[in-house]
N, C-alpha and C positions, 0 to 999 in steps of 0.2 A: 504493499499499499504506500509505503514511504517513497518507493521509486517513481510512482506516478505523480508525485507532488511537483508543482512548478518550481523552477530554480529560484523564483523570487522569495521563497521561504528562507533562503540563506541570508537574505538582507533584512528579514523581519527583526532579529535581535537588535540590529543597529538602529533601524527605524523606530523601534519601540522606546529607545533611549532618548529620542529627540523630544524637545519641549512640545507638549500637546495639551489640549483641553480635555479634562476628564469628563466622561459622560455621567450625568446625575444618576444616582442609584435608585431613586424613587421618582414619583410623579412631581413635575414642577408646576406650581400654581400659575394660572394665567397672568396674574398681575406681575409675578416675578419674571415671566417670559417677556412681557411688555417692557419692564424696566430694563432688562438686558438689551433689548432691541434699541430702545431710545438711547441708552448709554453708549452702545457701540456706534450708532450713527453720529452722535455728538463727538466721539473720539475720532471718527473718520473725518469729519469736517475740520476738527482741530489739526489733524496731521496734514491735511491738504494745504494748510497755511503755515506749516513749519518748513522753511526752505533749507535746502542742503547747505550745511556749514562749509564755507570756503569756496563756494561756487562763483564763477565769474558770470553774473546774470546777463551781462550785455553780449557775451559771446556764446550763449547757449543755443543749441539747436535741438528741437524736439523731434525725435525720430517717429514718435507716435502722434504727431500733430493732427493728422487727418482722422485718427481713430481715438482721439483723446477722450471723448464722452463715453465711448464703449469700454475703454480701458479703466474707467472709474478711478482716475488719478488726476494729479495736477502737475503741470510741467515745472520742473526745478524743485519740487518739494520732496519730502520723504516718500510720498506715494507717487513718484515719477513713473515707476513701472506699473502701478495700479494692480489690477487683477491679471495682468498679462501672463506672468509665470504660472499662476494657478491654472488658468484656462488652458495654456499651452500644454502643461503636464497632463491635464485631463484629456486633451485631444490625443496625445501620444498613447496614453494608456487605453483609451477607448478603441483606437485604431488597432493596436496590438492584440487586445482581447477579442475584438470583433473579427479579426483576420485569423484568430487561433494561433498566432505566433506566441502569445503568452497563454498557457493552458490553465485558466482559472474558471471555475464555475461560480458565478456571482450569486447564484441562488443558495450556495453553500455558505453557512455562517463563517466557517474557518477560512475559506478561500476569499470571501469578501473582506475579512479583517486583514488578510495578507495584501490584498489589493489596496486597501486604504493605507496600510503601513508603507508600502513601496511608493505610493503616490506622494507621501510626504518627502521621501528622498528625492523623487523626481522634481518636485516643486523647488527644492533647494538647488538642484542642478540647473533648472531653468532660470532661477533668480541670477545665478552666476553667469549663465550664458547670455542673458539679456542685459545684465548690469555692466559687465566688463567692457563690451564694445562702446558703451555710452561715453566713457571718459576719454576716448581717443578721437578728439575732434568735435565732439558734440556737447558733452558736459565738462567744459574746461575749468580747472581750478584757477582761482585768482592768483595774481602775481604775489600778493602778500602771503597767501597760503603756501605757494610753491617755495618761497624764500624761507618759510618756517620749517617745512617738512621735506623739502625736495620734491621733484616732479613725481617720482615713483611713490613716495609716501603720501603726497597730496591726492594722487589718483586712487591709491589704495584706501584712503579714508573716505573718499566719496563713494567708492564701491561698497565699503562697509556700511555706510549710511543707507544706501539703496537696499542692501541686503537686509538690514534690520527693519526698515520700513516695510519691505515686501513680506517678510516673515511675520511681522505683526499683523498685516492684513490677513494672512493665512490663518493665524490664530483667532482673529476677530471673526472670520467666517465660521470657524469651528464653534466659537461661543454662540453665535446666532443659531447655527444648525442644531446644537446640542442643548442649549439652555434657553433659546429664544424661539422665534417663529419664522419659518421660511428659510431662505438662503441669504447668507451675508453678502455674497457676490452680487446677487440680484438687488439687494437693498442699496449697496454702494453705487451700482449703475443708476438706479432710480433717483438716488439723492443727487448725484452729479448732474444728470440730465435735467432734473427738475430745477436745479439752480440755474443752468444755462437757459432753459425756457423762460424762467421768470425774469432774469436780467435782460434777455433778448427781447422781451415783450414790453417791459415798463421802464427800462433804463432811460432816464431823461438827460444824462450827461452826454455831451457831444463826443464824437469819435476822438477828436484831439482835445483832451481835457484842459490843455494849457491855453487854448484859444476860446473865444466866445462862439456861441451858436450862430451859424450863418448857413447860406445855401451851399457853401463849400465845406461846411463842418456841421453836418446835421446831427440831431440827437441819435444815439445808438439804438434805442428801443423802437420797436415797430409802432406802437401807439403814439408816443411823443413825436416821432418822426412824421407820422401821418398827419397829426394835428398841426405841426409846424408848417408842413408843406401846404396843406389846405388853407391855412391862415395867411400865407405869405406869397402865394402864386395866384395870379389872375387866370381867368378862363382861357385867354389866348395862350399863355405860357403852358398851361396844363395840356392843351391840345398839341403844343409844339415841344414834346419831350417830357412834359411834367408827369403824365400818366405812366410813362415808361420808368421814370425815376421812382415814382410812388410804388408801382406794382413789382418791378423787377430790380431796380437799382439798390445797391448796398448803402448802408448796412441794414440787415433784417428787413427785406422787402415785404410788402403787404401779402403778396402771393404765398410767401413762406408761412405766415401766420394762418392764412386760410388753409393751406396744406396740412399744417399741424392739427388744426381742429378736425379736418376731414379724417385724418389718420386716427385721431382719438376716437371718433364716432365709429369708424369701421372696426377697429380692434375691440372696442367695448361690445359691439354687436356680435362679433365672431366668438368672443370669450363666453358669451351667454348661450351660444348654439351648442346643443348636445343631444345625444341619444341616451335615454334613461331605461335601463333594464329593470323590470320589476323583480323584487326579492321578497321572500317571506321567511320567517324563522322556523326552523325545523321542529323545535320543541315548544316555543312560546306561541300558542295559538292566537291568531289575530294580529301578531306583530308583523308589520310589513314595512318595506322600504324600497329605495331605488338606488341603483348603482349608475352614476352618470359617466358617460364616455364623451368627453368634450370633442368638438371639432378641432380645437387647438390642443390635441391630446399630448403632444410632446412639449408643450409649454413654449417658452421663448429660448430655452437652452440651445437648440440647434443654431439659431442666429448668433448667439453669443460666441459659440465655438467657431462658427464660420467667419465672423468678423475678426476674431482673434487670430485665425489662420491667415487671413488677408493682411492683417497688421504685421504679422511676422514676415510674410512675403515682402511687404513694402520695406520693412526694416532691413532685412538681409540684402535686398536689391540695392538699397542706399549704401550699405556697408561695403558691398562688393564693388560698387562704382566709385566711392569717394574715399574709403579708408586706405591710407598709404600701404598698410600691410596686406589687406585682402584684395586690393585692386590688381595686384600682380599675379594672382592665381590663374593658371591657364583655364580657358573656356568660361569660368565664372567671373573673374575679375575684369572690370571695365568693359563689360559686354553690353552693347546697346540693345541687343535682343532681349536680355533679361530686364533691363530698365536703365534709362539714363536720366540724369538730374542736372538742372542748372545750378551754378555755384550759389551756395547759401540757401538752396531750396530743399525741403524734405519731401515734397510732392513729386512723384515721377512725371517727367515731361514726355516720356515715350517708352516703348518697349512693352514687354509682358506686364510689368508692374503697373503701367499706365492703363492698360486695357482692363485689368481686374480691380482698379481703384474706383471708389465711388464718385460719380459725377455729382457734385454738391449743388443741386438746384438747376433751374432752367437756364440760367445765364451761363452755366459752364458747358452746356451741350446743345440746347435747342436754338439759342440765338446764333451760335457759331454755324449751325446747320442752315438757318434761314438767311443770315447775313454774314457769310464768312469773311468778306472784305472789311467789315467793321468790327466784328466780335471774335474773329478767328485768332488763333495763337500763332499763325504763321508756319506751323509745323504739320498740322493735321487738317485735311479737307473734310467736307461734309460727310463723305462716305466713311472715313475713318472714325469720325465722331459717332455716327450711327452704329458702326461695328462695335465701338466701345460700349455703347448702351446695351446692345444685344448680348455681347459677351459677358458683361458684368451681371446683367439680369439672369442669364442662363447659369452662370457659375453660382450665384446666390441661391437660386432655386434648387439646382441639383445638389449642391453642397449641403443645404439645409435638410434635404430629404435624407441624404446619407447620414448626417449626424443625428437626425431624428430617430432613424432605425437603430443606430448604435446606442443612443441614449435610452431608449425604451428597453433594449436588451440588457443594459448594464444597471438599471435602476429598479428591477423587479416590477416593471409595468407591462410586461408582455402577457399574453393570454394565459399561459400556464401559471405564472406567479399570481396574477389577479384571481384566477380560479381557486388557487390554494388559500389565498387570503379570505375570500368569501366563504370557502368551506370551513376554515378554522373559526370564523366568526359565528358559525351556526346557521348562516343564511343559505338559501337556495332559490333557484328560479322556479316559480310555480308551474306545475305541469311537467317538470323534468325530475328524473331520479337524482337523489342527493349524492352525486358522484363528481369529483373534480374533473374527471375526463369528459363528462357531459358538459360541465360548465366551460371547460376549455374549448370544446368544439363550438359552443354558442359564441363565446367571446372571439374566437378566431374569424368569425364572419365580419367582425367590426374592427377590432384593434389593429391588425396589420394594414387595412385600407385607410383607417383614420390616421395612423402614424404617417404614412406617405403623404396624405392630403394635408395634414397639419404642417409637416416640413415644407411642402411646396407653397402653402398659403403664407406662412410667416416669412419665407424667403422672398416671395413675390411682393408682399406688402413692404418689407424692409427695403428692397431694391427700388420699388416704385416710389416710396417716400423719399429716398435719397435723390431720385431723379427730379422730383417736384421741389424739394428743399424744405427746410424747417427754420423756424425762428431760433435765434441764439446759436446758430451753427451746431445744434444738438444732434444733427443727422437724423434721417428718417428711421434708421435702425434704432437709434437711441429713444426716439419717441415711441416706436412700436414696443420696445422692451419695457419702457417705463409704464405705459398704460397696462400692459399685460401683468407686470410685476405688482402694480398697485391693486389690480383686481384680484389677483391670486393671493396677495397678502390679506386683503379684506376677507376673502373666502376662508383662508387659513385661520384667521381670527375667529370666524364663525364656528369652524370645526373645534377649535380649542375651547370656546365657550360651551359648545354642545357636550364635549367630553367632561367639562367641569360639572355640568348638571347631570350627565348620564355616564358614569364611569365605565359601564359595560361597553360603550361605543369605542373605547380605546383600542380594544382588540381588532375591531373592524377597520379602523383607520391605520392599523399597523403600529400602534404605539404600545410597546411592551414594557415600558418602564412605569 
């Protein structure tokens, strides 16, 4: 039996010695869970405002600028890496387990514990992999810091701060998962995106805070900008470019706010769409219930994983093109086909990295297609712009489907696991034998199909929202995730309150503590 065990068991003793959050031994009261959630969110906002000591703020380049809201971090802060290492490690583990390269049965309690233990080790490795390249040309130490510790020592201290900040994020995610409600990663994303949406909508400060508000220095928020333009432009000027400035011009054009509201309504509707299987208790006569299978069954996790993958592609493409050490690697280094970048820019200007990067709003792709001589970048024609839209949309949909299937298979949400959970709770489908195999066959009519549909839908909505644009540069994916996260958090709160009133329901919802 020992010979059939995965090689990852050899790493378990090491992983078990790493700092971790202990799971509570008994049931945690709802108020205690809410207290931990609020405390962790407050600590998260605090850490986003603690900047890396010794960093040269003026010469800093953000490798994740395009994906900053999804990474749930803040540029130049202790949370510069955000949730990137955690999500990247999860992607690698899911791919290896799903492809059977790592032989672990995640329905087995012992194998799942081994999976979680090795995931901690992999998170640490990913923190190092993502932190070390940052200090070579992107997160530069200040001259005073270099004079005090030397160039190597200054860079090492910045990497150490990035490591500490990222590992604290990992521990905070564990606190929310074990002692709070929902997922810490999801809460961090929702918190960061909500901040961007709020400031992008109502910020009355001008783009250049050092100068007064004027037609060349408009208020940054959508609503103050709209009010200012309507109050300071006559009808003739509005017809001669004013509407274009109001609807499409930066910062935070009105079309972005409208797009954000539309996304919110669509996601809220889809989150409420579900199939409900009738259930009855085998021994308690008259006790009935329903098992909901949501249309968005795989939640928003597939999009998080997909965007983290694209963020890593963008980061490594930039490193291979601009880093002095990596740019000399044959085939990969300084290869325009992988991605090329203008000096001082972190957004790909061409190559594969450009085609799979999100076009942020209509001004980045639709106007260059309609009026390339005015809005074009001089590098890509209308056909290439449309190809980018099609490729990005396709990659997001197919990638989200793939991660949805992996996520369902690794989180005990498949037909067989759900059938066993229903069976253990004492419930059954009326008119069918009380047998998990029968339940599994019924669930297999719905869960595999809904899994693929949910992945495709969230991928399509996220990509479509990016193409329309959102206020506060929160990205369409960020808005999609935030709406879904808040709705799911509200539902999780309802379940927790239900379990407080009816303790017998804990077994049905899979809470064994």
